[in-house]
N, CA and C of each residue as an Amber inpcrd file, in Angstrom:
protein
   186
   9.0680000 -27.6760000 -11.6370000   9.2740000 -27.7020000 -12.9310000
  10.7830000 -28.4620000 -13.3920000  10.8600000 -29.7860000 -14.0390000
  12.0830000 -30.2380000 -14.1630000  12.2760000 -30.1510000 -15.6680000
  13.1530000 -29.8910000 -16.3040000  13.9160000 -29.7630000 -17.6060000
  14.5530000 -31.1770000 -17.9640000  14.4730000 -31.6210000 -19.1850000
  15.3790000 -32.7090000 -19.4720000  16.8310000 -32.5940000 -19.3340000
  17.5280000 -33.6580000 -18.9070000  18.8430000 -33.2350000 -18.7450000
  19.8270000 -32.6530000 -20.1360000  19.4110000 -33.0300000 -20.9330000
  20.0560000 -32.7980000 -22.3850000  20.1180000 -31.2390000 -22.4310000
  18.6460000 -30.7200000 -22.1210000  18.5120000 -29.3040000 -22.3000000
  19.2350000 -28.5910000 -21.5920000  19.9390000 -28.8680000 -20.0990000
  20.3800000 -28.3120000 -19.0820000  22.0880000 -28.2230000 -19.5910000
  22.3530000 -29.4200000 -20.1820000  23.7840000 -29.8290000 -20.8020000
  23.8340000 -28.7350000 -21.8170000  22.9090000 -28.5270000 -22.5670000
  23.3260000 -27.5470000 -23.9410000  23.2060000 -26.2210000 -23.1700000
  22.3780000 -25.7540000 -22.4330000  22.4590000 -24.4000000 -21.5300000
  23.7650000 -24.4250000 -20.9480000  24.2070000 -25.4530000 -20.4290000
  25.4590000 -25.0590000 -19.5460000  26.6010000 -24.8150000 -20.6850000
  26.4500000 -25.4920000 -21.6420000  27.5520000 -25.7220000 -22.9220000
  27.4730000 -24.0450000 -23.4880000  26.3290000 -23.4740000 -23.6560000
  26.2630000 -22.3060000 -24.3940000  26.5200000 -21.0840000 -23.3720000
  26.2340000 -21.1580000 -22.2650000  26.3190000 -20.1730000 -21.0160000
  27.8970000 -20.2040000 -20.8470000  28.5110000 -21.2320000 -20.6870000
  30.1520000 -21.5460000 -20.4890000  30.7780000 -20.4840000 -21.8240000
  30.2340000 -21.0640000 -23.1060000  30.7540000 -20.4680000 -24.3420000
  30.7330000 -18.9890000 -24.0780000  29.6030000 -18.2640000 -23.8280000
  29.1130000 -16.8560000 -23.9870000  30.1850000 -16.3730000 -22.8430000
  30.3770000 -17.0520000 -21.6370000  31.0440000 -16.4200000 -20.6530000
  32.8310000 -16.6200000 -20.7420000  32.9520000 -17.3690000 -21.8810000
  34.4360000 -17.3620000 -22.1860000  34.9270000 -18.5590000 -21.0980000
  34.1000000 -19.4950000 -20.7000000  34.7480000 -20.4390000 -19.5590000
  34.5960000 -21.9270000 -20.1880000  35.6180000 -22.5310000 -19.7570000
  35.6830000 -23.8380000 -20.1400000  35.0910000 -24.7450000 -18.9020000
  34.1350000 -25.6890000 -19.0430000  33.7130000 -26.8570000 -18.1070000
  34.3110000 -28.1690000 -18.0380000  34.8500000 -28.5100000 -17.2130000
  35.8090000 -29.8270000 -17.3920000  34.5160000 -30.8120000 -17.3140000
  34.5780000 -31.8450000 -18.4940000  33.3640000 -32.9000000 -18.2060000
  33.1340000 -33.1380000 -16.9820000  34.1560000 -33.5070000 -16.1720000
  33.8340000 -34.1820000 -14.9520000  33.0940000 -33.4600000 -14.1490000
  32.8910000 -31.9360000 -14.4730000  32.0830000 -31.0840000 -13.3120000
  30.8580000 -31.0750000 -13.9400000  30.5660000 -31.3940000 -15.1180000
  29.2510000 -31.1010000 -15.8470000  28.1810000 -31.8600000 -15.1270000
  27.9770000 -32.8930000 -14.2160000  27.4660000 -33.2740000 -13.4690000
  27.0190000 -32.1750000 -12.1110000  27.9940000 -32.1480000 -11.4090000
  27.8020000 -31.3090000 -10.4020000  27.3550000 -29.6500000 -10.8140000
  27.5630000 -29.1000000 -11.8960000  27.0350000 -27.9630000 -12.3130000
  25.5730000 -28.0320000 -12.6580000  25.0950000 -29.0980000 -13.3360000
  23.6900000 -29.4820000 -13.4580000  23.1330000 -29.7520000 -12.3830000
  23.6520000 -30.4470000 -11.5800000  22.8910000 -30.2920000  -9.9910000
  22.5750000 -29.1870000  -9.4930000  23.6940000 -28.2200000  -9.5460000
  23.2750000 -27.1480000  -8.5200000  22.4350000 -26.0980000  -9.7120000
  22.6600000 -26.2170000 -10.9570000  21.6520000 -25.4440000 -11.8500000
  20.1280000 -26.0600000 -11.7530000  19.9300000 -26.9960000 -11.3950000
  18.8760000 -27.7850000 -11.3980000  18.0840000 -27.2550000  -9.8450000
  18.8130000 -27.2670000  -8.7990000  18.3770000 -26.6590000  -7.5590000
  17.6900000 -25.1240000  -7.6690000  18.9820000 -24.4400000  -8.2890000
  18.4230000 -23.0510000  -8.4560000  17.3000000 -22.9790000  -9.3990000
  17.1520000 -23.6070000 -10.4220000  15.7320000 -23.4350000 -10.9260000
  14.5330000 -23.7420000 -10.0530000  14.7190000 -24.8300000  -9.1770000
  13.5610000 -25.2430000  -8.1680000  13.5850000 -24.0130000  -7.4450000
  14.3320000 -23.5620000  -6.9120000  14.2480000 -22.3740000  -5.7380000
  13.6160000 -21.2090000  -6.3510000  14.2150000 -20.9010000  -7.9670000
  13.4610000 -19.6770000  -8.6660000  12.1560000 -19.7890000  -8.8790000
  11.6570000 -21.1880000  -9.0740000  10.4330000 -21.3690000  -9.3730000
   9.3890000 -21.3040000  -8.2740000   9.7750000 -21.5850000  -6.8560000
   9.1250000 -21.1610000  -5.8780000   8.9940000 -19.6600000  -5.6140000
  10.0820000 -19.1140000  -5.6980000   9.9030000 -17.5130000  -5.3610000
   8.8470000 -17.0640000  -6.5280000   9.0830000 -17.4070000  -7.8510000
   8.2160000 -16.9890000  -8.8880000   6.6580000 -17.3860000  -8.5960000
   6.6380000 -18.5630000  -7.7740000   5.1200000 -18.9150000  -7.6350000
   4.4000000 -18.1100000  -6.3780000   5.3390000 -17.1870000  -5.7420000
   4.4170000 -16.8610000  -4.5050000   3.9370000 -15.5310000  -4.7650000
   2.8070000 -15.4740000  -4.4960000   1.7090000 -14.7780000  -4.6940000
   2.0700000 -13.3800000  -3.8720000   2.2790000 -12.1210000  -4.6140000
   1.9710000 -10.7990000  -3.7410000   1.0540000  -9.9990000  -3.8950000
   0.5730000  -9.1890000  -3.0870000  -0.7000000  -8.2580000  -3.4570000
  -0.1780000  -7.1850000  -4.3250000  -1.2940000  -6.4810000  -5.1250000
  -1.0530000  -5.5190000  -6.2230000  -0.0920000  -4.3490000  -5.5430000
  -0.5530000  -4.1740000  -4.0290000   0.0570000  -2.8290000  -3.6260000
   1.2050000  -3.3580000  -2.6910000   1.8040000  -4.5110000  -2.9450000
   3.4390000  -4.7270000  -2.3380000   4.2560000  -3.7580000  -3.1770000
   5.1950000  -3.2050000  -2.3710000   6.3120000  -2.3120000  -2.6180000
   7.4370000  -2.8280000  -1.9900000   8.8090000  -2.3770000  -2.8430000
   9.8680000  -2.8250000  -2.3150000  10.4810000  -1.9150000  -1.0550000
  10.8750000  -2.3560000  -0.1650000  11.4550000  -1.6480000   1.0680000
  12.3070000  -0.5070000   0.6730000  12.2850000   0.8000000   0.8620000
  13.1050000   1.7880000   0.3630000  14.4440000   1.8550000   1.0980000
  14.5180000   1.5400000   2.3950000  15.7620000   1.1540000   3.0150000
  15.8950000  -0.2840000   3.9730000  17.0580000  -0.7810000   3.6460000
  17.2650000  -2.1100000   4.4110000  18.0070000  -1.8450000   4.9640000
  17.8550000  -2.4710000   6.3190000  18.8450000  -2.1320000   7.5220000
  18.6890000  -3.5500000   8.4010000  19.5930000  -3.7750000   9.2260000
  19.6610000  -4.8460000  10.1850000  19.5890000  -4.6490000  11.4010000
């Protein structure tokens, strides 16, 4: 799922404003690039089907 570049620029500006951050205009391209990658990765996770009986692990260990 790709989003129009302008929508991401508006989102970045709004998110930065809410967080009280200033995004240097020269960094807008790299920030947009990483956001696009994050959106693609999130869509892959969201599309992964899990069975209804799947439960989170109660204890995580290595």
